[in-house]
Kinemage of the C-alpha trace (Angstrom):
@kinemage 1
@onewidth
@group {chain A} dominant
@subgroup {mainchain}
@vectorlist {calphas} color= white
{ca met a 1} P 20.108 5.016 12.701
{ca arg a 2} L 21.565 8.171 14.280
{ca ile a 3} L 19.539 11.337 13.712
{ca gly a 4} L 20.510 14.997 13.659
{ca leu a 5} L 17.629 17.470 14.084
{ca val a 6} L 17.588 20.866 12.395
{ca gly a 7} L 14.692 23.051 13.551
{ca cys a 8} L 13.454 22.880 17.154
{ca gly a 9} L 10.089 24.556 16.671
{ca asn a 10} L 6.697 23.484 17.995
{ca ile a 11} L 6.425 20.299 15.926
{ca cys a 12} L 9.778 18.819 16.958
{ca gly a 13} L 8.575 17.656 20.363
{ca val a 14} L 5.973 15.348 18.838
{ca tyr a 15} L 8.586 13.803 16.544
{ca leu a 16} L 11.108 13.296 19.318
{ca glu a 17} L 8.528 11.780 21.669
{ca thr a 18} L 7.469 9.318 18.962
{ca leu a 19} L 11.029 8.367 18.065
{ca arg a 20} L 11.769 7.511 21.701
{ca ser a 21} L 9.683 4.362 21.242
{ca phe a 22} L 11.890 3.066 18.416
{ca pro a 23} L 15.248 1.839 19.766
{ca ser a 24} L 16.693 1.680 16.255
{ca val a 25} L 16.488 5.497 16.081
{ca glu a 26} L 18.788 7.678 18.197
{ca thr a 27} L 18.806 11.490 18.124
{ca val a 28} L 22.394 12.566 18.755
{ca met a 29} L 22.412 16.294 17.954
{ca cys a 30} L 20.036 19.227 17.408
{ca ala a 31} L 20.206 22.785 16.107
{ca asp a 32} L 17.997 25.840 15.764
{ca leu a 33} L 18.503 29.483 14.834
{ca asp a 34} L 17.351 30.179 18.402
{ca ala a 35} L 20.200 28.616 20.384
{ca ala a 36} L 18.245 28.758 23.638
{ca arg a 37} L 15.407 26.797 22.092
{ca ala a 38} L 17.860 24.165 20.833
{ca arg a 39} L 19.384 23.842 24.300
{ca ala a 40} L 15.940 23.499 25.876
{ca thr a 41} L 14.999 20.782 23.376
{ca ala a 42} L 18.236 18.916 24.066
{ca glu a 43} L 17.609 19.052 27.813
{ca val a 44} L 14.008 17.812 27.608
{ca phe a 45} L 14.797 14.948 25.225
{ca ala a 46} L 18.286 14.062 26.475
{ca ile a 47} L 19.978 14.893 23.171
{ca pro a 48} L 23.757 14.767 23.787
{ca arg a 49} L 24.889 17.716 21.654
{ca val a 50} L 23.672 21.109 20.457
{ca gly a 51} L 25.195 22.973 17.531
{ca ser a 52} L 24.498 24.789 14.303
{ca ala a 53} L 22.663 23.427 11.288
{ca glu a 54} L 26.004 23.202 9.525
{ca gly a 55} L 27.420 21.294 12.472
{ca val a 56} L 24.563 18.791 12.462
{ca ile a 57} L 24.964 18.181 8.740
{ca ala a 58} L 28.740 17.787 8.994
{ca ala a 59} L 28.742 15.535 12.075
{ca asp a 60} L 30.322 12.148 11.380
{ca asp a 61} L 27.875 10.285 13.609
{ca val a 62} L 24.733 11.774 12.002
{ca glu a 63} L 23.321 9.406 9.387
{ca leu a 64} L 19.974 11.122 8.761
{ca val a 65} L 19.009 14.791 9.019
{ca leu a 66} L 15.510 15.486 10.322
{ca asn a 67} L 14.648 18.783 8.623
{ca leu a 68} L 11.928 20.591 10.590
{ca thr a 69} L 12.747 24.090 9.399
{ca pro a 70} L 10.133 26.503 7.930
{ca pro a 71} L 9.169 25.781 4.295
{ca leu a 72} L 11.423 28.425 2.728
{ca ala a 73} L 14.458 26.838 4.426
{ca his a 74} L 13.605 23.228 3.506
{ca ala a 75} L 15.532 23.186 0.248
{ca asp a 76} L 18.795 24.619 1.577
{ca val a 77} L 18.977 22.188 4.501
{ca thr a 78} L 17.965 19.178 2.400
{ca arg a 79} L 20.440 20.051 -0.339
{ca ala a 80} L 23.308 20.434 2.119
{ca ala a 81} L 22.432 17.220 3.934
{ca leu a 82} L 22.354 15.192 0.722
{ca ala a 83} L 25.661 16.713 -0.376
{ca ala a 84} L 27.134 15.558 2.932
{ca gly a 85} L 25.949 12.003 2.287
{ca lys a 86} L 23.066 12.013 4.780
{ca his a 87} L 19.582 10.597 4.411
{ca val a 88} L 16.854 13.219 4.942
{ca tyr a 89} L 13.376 13.313 6.425
{ca val a 90} L 11.706 16.692 5.914
{ca glu a 91} L 8.496 18.326 7.070
{ca lys a 92} L 5.958 19.086 4.367
{ca pro a 93} L 6.154 20.393 1.765
{ca leu a 94} L 9.161 18.669 0.217
{ca ala a 95} L 10.242 22.024 -1.255
{ca val a 96} L 8.719 25.357 -2.228
{ca ser a 97} L 9.286 24.800 -5.952
{ca leu a 98} L 8.910 21.726 -8.138
{ca asp a 99} L 12.406 22.197 -9.596
{ca glu a 100} L 13.897 22.005 -6.098
{ca gly a 101} L 11.944 18.844 -5.311
{ca val a 102} L 13.047 17.146 -8.524
{ca ala a 103} L 16.662 18.124 -7.867
{ca his a 104} L 16.525 16.639 -4.361
{ca leu a 105} L 15.310 13.261 -5.583
{ca arg a 106} L 17.867 13.148 -8.382
{ca glu a 107} L 20.675 13.953 -5.953
{ca ala a 108} L 19.473 11.341 -3.464
{ca asp a 109} L 19.201 8.707 -6.172
{ca ala a 110} L 22.672 9.479 -7.495
{ca arg a 111} L 24.132 9.121 -4.004
{ca gly a 112} L 22.108 6.086 -2.948
{ca leu a 113} L 20.359 8.056 -0.188
{ca arg a 114} L 16.776 8.090 1.022
{ca ile a 115} L 14.422 11.053 1.306
{ca gly a 116} L 11.314 10.844 3.434
{ca cys a 117} L 8.739 13.565 3.829
{ca ala a 118} L 5.693 14.388 5.919
{ca pro a 119} L 2.826 14.035 6.166
{ca asp a 120} L 2.765 10.518 7.557
{ca thr a 121} L -0.762 10.803 8.963
{ca phe a 122} L -1.959 8.338 6.319
{ca leu a 123} L -0.170 5.660 8.356
{ca gly a 124} L -2.767 6.078 11.108
{ca arg a 125} L -5.624 3.675 11.737
{ca ala a 126} L -8.362 5.851 10.232
{ca trp a 127} L -6.668 6.011 6.839
{ca gln a 128} L -5.359 2.458 6.894
{ca thr a 129} L -8.883 1.208 7.671
{ca ala a 130} L -10.266 3.304 4.833
{ca arg a 131} L -7.724 1.716 2.499
{ca val a 132} L -8.853 -1.775 3.588
{ca leu a 133} L -12.482 -0.837 2.928
{ca leu a 134} L -11.733 0.604 -0.505
{ca asp a 135} L -9.598 -2.374 -1.529
{ca glu a 136} L -12.413 -4.700 -0.436
{ca gly a 137} L -14.893 -2.792 -2.597
{ca ala a 138} L -16.977 -1.422 0.280
{ca ile a 139} L -18.153 1.536 -1.835
{ca gly a 140} L -17.856 -0.179 -5.209
{ca lys a 141} L -15.968 1.669 -7.904
{ca pro a 142} L -14.711 5.049 -6.624
{ca ile a 143} L -16.345 7.827 -8.646
{ca gly a 144} L -15.410 11.002 -6.819
{ca gly a 145} L -15.390 12.857 -3.558
{ca arg a 146} L -14.746 16.107 -1.770
{ca ala a 147} L -12.006 17.252 0.575
{ca thr a 148} L -12.435 20.588 2.334
{ca met a 149} L -10.266 22.650 4.676
{ca leu a 150} L -11.759 26.000 5.713
{ca thr a 151} L -10.344 28.450 8.237
{ca arg a 152} L -9.987 32.206 8.602
{ca gly a 153} L -6.201 31.939 8.696
{ca his a 154} L -3.498 31.730 11.341
{ca glu a 155} L -2.795 35.384 12.084
{ca ser a 156} L -5.511 35.506 14.758
{ca trp a 157} L -3.515 33.187 17.052
{ca his a 158} L 0.016 32.776 15.661
{ca pro a 159} L 2.478 35.476 16.838
{ca asp a 160} L 4.640 35.175 13.684
{ca pro a 161} L 2.259 34.133 10.887
{ca glu a 162} L 4.008 35.679 7.887
{ca phe a 163} L 5.451 32.424 6.531
{ca phe a 164} L 1.910 31.060 6.083
{ca tyr a 165} L 1.335 33.800 3.493
{ca arg a 166} L 4.558 33.511 1.524
{ca pro a 167} L 5.527 31.079 -1.260
{ca gly a 168} L 5.536 27.604 0.186
{ca gly a 169} L 2.662 28.539 2.490
{ca gly a 170} L -0.948 29.400 1.871
{ca pro a 171} L -3.791 26.987 2.531
{ca leu a 172} L -2.787 24.736 -0.372
{ca phe a 173} L 0.899 24.241 0.482
{ca asp a 174} L 0.295 24.342 4.240
{ca met a 175} L -2.660 21.945 4.532
{ca gly a 176} L -3.014 20.548 1.021
{ca pro a 177} L -0.280 17.916 1.536
{ca tyr a 178} L -2.424 16.165 4.155
{ca tyr a 179} L -5.444 15.958 1.865
{ca leu a 180} L -3.597 15.135 -1.346
{ca thr a 181} L -1.355 12.536 0.298
{ca ala a 182} L -4.428 10.819 1.760
{ca leu a 183} L -6.123 10.911 -1.655
{ca val a 184} L -3.118 9.358 -3.395
{ca phe a 185} L -2.845 6.671 -0.697
{ca leu a 186} L -6.534 5.813 -1.044
{ca leu a 187} L -7.233 6.350 -4.745
{ca gly a 188} L -3.820 6.171 -6.391
{ca pro a 189} L -1.792 8.670 -8.412
{ca ile a 190} L -3.178 11.889 -9.878
{ca arg a 191} L -3.652 12.233 -13.632
{ca his a 192} L -4.816 15.838 -14.036
{ca val a 193} L -5.590 18.929 -11.972
{ca thr a 194} L -7.358 22.176 -12.723
{ca ala a 195} L -8.355 24.992 -10.395
{ca leu a 196} L -9.558 28.500 -9.635
{ca ala a 197} L -8.031 30.639 -6.883
{ca gln a 198} L -7.992 34.112 -5.389
{ca thr a 199} L -6.352 36.189 -2.689
{ca gly a 200} L -8.944 37.436 -0.255
{ca ala a 201} L -7.014 40.459 1.036
{ca pro a 202} L -3.638 42.009 0.158
{ca phe a 203} L -2.670 42.393 3.848
{ca arg a 204} L -3.261 40.525 7.098
{ca val a 205} L -3.082 41.813 10.697
{ca ile a 206} L -1.362 39.910 13.504
{ca gly a 207} L -3.900 39.285 16.242
{ca ser a 208} L -1.789 38.121 19.181
{ca gly a 209} L 1.635 38.289 20.770
{ca pro a 210} L 4.126 41.158 21.020
{ca arg a 211} L 3.490 42.259 17.409
{ca glu a 212} L -0.291 42.387 17.712
{ca gly a 213} L -1.776 44.915 15.283
{ca ser a 214} L 1.125 44.746 12.802
{ca arg a 215} L 0.199 44.418 9.132
{ca phe a 216} L 2.035 42.232 6.652
{ca pro a 217} L 1.562 41.530 2.919
{ca val a 218} L -0.059 38.398 1.485
{ca glu a 219} L 2.061 36.913 -1.301
{ca ile a 220} L 0.038 33.826 -2.280
{ca glu a 221} L -3.495 32.687 -3.087
{ca thr a 222} L -5.567 32.215 0.066
{ca his a 223} L -8.651 30.509 -1.415
{ca val a 224} L -8.062 27.603 -3.801
{ca val a 225} L -10.657 25.290 -5.350
{ca ala a 226} L -9.241 22.404 -7.391
{ca leu a 227} L -10.535 19.459 -9.375
{ca val a 228} L -8.272 16.439 -8.948
{ca glu a 229} L -8.628 13.557 -11.396
{ca his a 230} L -6.993 10.286 -10.399
{ca glu a 231} L -5.712 7.652 -12.795
{ca asn a 232} L -8.541 5.347 -11.692
{ca gly a 233} L -11.040 7.915 -13.009
{ca ala a 234} L -12.239 9.299 -9.662
{ca val a 235} L -12.641 13.096 -9.603
{ca val a 236} L -12.349 14.889 -6.248
{ca thr a 237} L -13.048 18.531 -5.394
{ca leu a 238} L -10.365 19.942 -3.095
{ca thr a 239} L -11.047 23.271 -1.376
{ca thr a 240} L -8.465 24.945 0.859
{ca ser a 241} L -9.102 28.414 2.240
{ca tyr a 242} L -7.777 30.973 4.711
{ca asp a 243} L -10.635 33.324 3.799
{ca ala a 244} L -13.663 31.485 5.177
{ca arg a 245} L -15.317 32.595 8.384
{ca ala a 246} L -15.622 28.928 9.231
{ca glu a 247} L -13.650 26.044 10.680
{ca glu a 248} L -14.185 22.855 8.730
{ca ser a 249} L -12.312 19.767 7.712
{ca ser a 250} L -14.286 17.200 5.749
{ca phe a 251} L -13.327 14.246 3.578
{ca glu a 252} L -15.735 12.012 1.661
{ca leu a 253} L -15.284 9.470 -1.107
{ca trp a 254} L -18.213 8.403 -3.260
{ca gly a 255} L -18.511 5.106 -5.101
{ca thr a 256} L -21.037 3.194 -7.173
{ca glu a 257} L -22.222 1.300 -4.070
{ca gly a 258} L -21.622 3.593 -1.137
{ca thr a 259} L -19.969 6.585 0.537
{ca leu a 260} L -17.000 6.686 2.881
{ca ala a 261} L -16.726 9.615 5.317
{ca leu a 262} L -13.460 10.311 7.095
{ca ala a 263} L -12.092 12.800 9.583
{ca asp a 264} L -9.312 15.374 9.287
{ca pro a 265} L -6.290 13.993 7.347
{ca asn a 266} L -4.132 16.137 9.626
{ca asp a 267} L -4.883 13.462 12.251
{ca phe a 268} L -3.914 9.784 12.413
{ca glu a 269} L -7.139 8.687 14.072
{ca gly a 270} L -10.780 9.650 13.575
{ca glu a 271} L -14.272 8.339 13.083
{ca ile a 272} L -14.982 6.403 9.896
{ca gly a 273} L -18.475 6.398 8.441
{ca leu a 274} L -19.790 4.052 5.754
{ca arg a 275} L -23.105 4.432 3.960
{ca gly a 276} L -24.404 1.936 1.408
{ca glu a 277} L -27.530 1.774 -0.715
{ca ala a 278} L -29.586 0.256 2.113
{ca leu a 279} L -28.507 2.768 4.758
{ca glu a 280} L -30.180 6.094 5.397
{ca ser a 281} L -27.290 7.307 7.538
{ca phe a 282} L -23.640 6.557 8.065
{ca ala a 283} L -22.681 3.507 10.101
{ca thr a 284} L -19.535 3.863 12.163
{ca val a 285} L -16.806 1.417 11.167
{ca pro a 286} L -14.356 0.253 13.862
{ca pro a 287} L -10.642 0.446 13.011
{ca arg a 288} L -9.466 -2.554 11.020
{ca gly a 289} L -5.973 -1.638 9.951
{ca gly a 290} L -2.873 0.289 10.842
{ca pro a 291} L -0.849 0.692 14.028
{ca val a 292} L -2.297 1.751 17.357
{ca gly a 293} L -1.028 5.098 18.593
{ca ala a 294} L 0.585 6.317 15.375
{ca ala a 295} L 1.962 9.861 15.601
{ca arg a 296} L 4.246 12.212 13.723
{ca gly a 297} L 7.558 10.467 13.257
{ca phe a 298} L 6.122 7.109 12.199
{ca gly a 299} L 7.108 7.927 8.623
{ca leu a 300} L 10.706 8.389 9.710
{ca ala a 301} L 10.622 5.140 11.707
{ca asp a 302} L 9.328 3.371 8.604
{ca leu a 303} L 12.184 4.864 6.562
{ca val a 304} L 14.737 3.547 9.047
{ca ala a 305} L 13.138 0.085 9.048
{ca ala a 306} L 12.837 0.079 5.251
{ca his a 307} L 16.515 0.964 4.896
{ca ala a 308} L 17.470 -1.972 7.099
{ca glu a 309} L 15.083 -4.322 5.264
{ca gly a 310} L 15.931 -3.149 1.748
{ca arg a 311} L 12.381 -2.122 0.787
{ca pro a 312} L 10.682 1.171 -0.198
{ca his a 313} L 9.528 3.410 2.639
{ca arg a 314} L 5.999 4.785 2.597
{ca ala a 315} L 6.242 8.513 3.388
{ca ser a 316} L 8.709 8.772 0.536
{ca gly a 317} L 10.294 11.557 -1.425
{ca glu a 318} L 8.577 10.182 -4.524
{ca leu a 319} L 5.155 10.489 -2.862
{ca ala a 320} L 5.955 13.997 -1.612
{ca leu a 321} L 7.200 15.014 -5.064
{ca his a 322} L 3.998 13.752 -6.694
{ca val a 323} L 1.972 15.818 -4.205
{ca leu a 324} L 4.235 18.847 -4.743
{ca asp a 325} L 3.805 18.407 -8.501
{ca ala a 326} L 0.016 18.344 -8.062
{ca met a 327} L 0.001 21.435 -5.828
{ca thr a 328} L 2.268 23.345 -8.181
{ca gly a 329} L 0.013 22.279 -11.052
{ca ile a 330} L -3.079 23.468 -9.185
{ca leu a 331} L -1.640 26.971 -8.833
{ca val a 332} L -0.466 26.997 -12.461
{ca ala a 333} L -3.923 25.856 -13.556
{ca ala a 334} L -5.588 28.605 -11.522
{ca arg a 335} L -3.252 31.315 -12.800
{ca glu a 336} L -3.296 30.242 -16.444
{ca gly a 337} L -6.808 28.836 -16.761
{ca arg a 338} L -5.896 25.359 -17.979
{ca met a 339} L -5.566 21.713 -16.998
{ca val a 340} L -2.178 20.437 -15.789
{ca glu a 341} L -0.812 16.898 -15.741
{ca pro a 342} L 1.725 16.081 -12.998
{ca ala a 343} L 4.915 14.770 -14.585
{ca asn a 344} L 6.204 12.903 -11.531
{ca arg a 345} L 4.230 9.727 -10.985
{ca val a 346} L 4.150 7.495 -7.896
{ca glu a 347} L 2.614 4.176 -6.889
{ca arg a 348} L 0.221 3.951 -3.948
{ca pro a 349} L 2.176 3.165 -0.763
{ca arg a 350} L 1.329 -0.272 0.559
{ca pro a 351} L -0.644 -0.502 3.822
{ca ile a 352} L 1.094 -0.757 7.184
{ca thr a 353} L 0.362 -3.296 9.919
{ca glu a 354} L 0.645 -3.243 13.700
{ca thr a 355} L 2.864 -6.331 13.455
{ca glu a 356} L 5.380 -4.401 11.365
{ca val a 357} L 5.470 -1.556 13.843
{ca glu a 358} L 5.998 -3.896 16.791
{ca arg a 359} L 8.916 -5.462 14.923
{ca trp a 360} L 10.491 -2.013 14.463
{ca arg a 361} L 10.035 -1.254 18.137
{ca ser a 362} L 11.903 -4.399 19.093
{ca ala a 363} L 14.713 -3.852 16.569
{ca arg a 364} L 18.112 -2.890 17.940
C-alpha cells in the first residue's frame, strides 16, 4: 500500500524506520508546514516527492494518509483524506472532540475506508504477554488496578510546549490513550467513568530554547484522577498529571489470585511481574507473546495486512473512538460531578503473533 505522510515532526522518523521493514508498505510522498523539514525527511528516508498536505491527499498514487500532525490539526487532515477516498492512520488522539471522532468513523464506513490510530504499543511483547497471562487466569478474576502517569509537564524541556496545554492535550489526552488502550486490550471495553480534576496553574513558563522565559496560558485540566469501570467488573484508578514534582509510570492489575505489574504503556517492551498468593514478591515473567522488536508503525503495518486479508485491524478507529469517548467522559464527569457511560463500544483486539508479523514482512 502506498503511503503519503503529513507531518514530519519528531515522531515520524520512528514510523518511517519501522515501515522500511514491511515491503508491502511504500512511502511515496511527504509534507510538513516546515518545507525544509519535509525535504530533510524525504532525503533521509528516500521518499520520492515532497509537497503540501493538500498535494499528499490529492495524489493519485497515495492510498493511505499517515497523519502525524499536532492534535488540533488531526481532524482537518483526516476529514480531507477520507473525502479524497484515502485510508487514514493517525497519531493519538483520534480527534480533539468526540463529535469529530464519530464523524470520521461514519465517513470511513460510508466510503468503505479504514481508519487506524495510535497508540499501537499494546502490540508489543510486554502487553501481549500480559494478555496471555490474563486469558490463562494467572491472576484469577480481575478485580481492579491502578495506572499512574506523573510528571511536572513538558515546558521544562520542550521549546514549543503550548499544544500540550490546549484542548486535545493535557496529561489525559496526551498520555491517557496509552493507558486506556492497554486497559481495554487487557480487560475489555469500558462501561463507566467518573473523575475529579484540576488545573494546577493558569500559566506555564517555557524553560528551554529560543523562547525560554515566555509565559503561556493553560487551557485544560492538568491533574486528572479517574475511576474506570470495565464491562467485566474490574475497576481501575487512572491518574494523569502534569502537576506532580515526580516522574512515575506504573501499571498494576489485581485479581482474586494474584497481581500483574507492568511497565510504561508508552513502550512496547518492559519487565512483567507476577505475584500470587504464595509469593512474597513479584516474579519476573519472560515474554510469551507478541512480535520481537515491535515499534511505532506496527499498527499501520497491521492495517495494511488486514486490508489485504479482509479482517479487522487491531489499532483501529473503533478502538481509538472508544478511548476518546472514555477520555471525553472523564473530563465531563470531572466538570459536572457525575458518572458517564461511553456510547461507542468496541471489542478487545485479538492478540498478535510473531508468525503473523513475519508473514507481513515477506508479503509483496
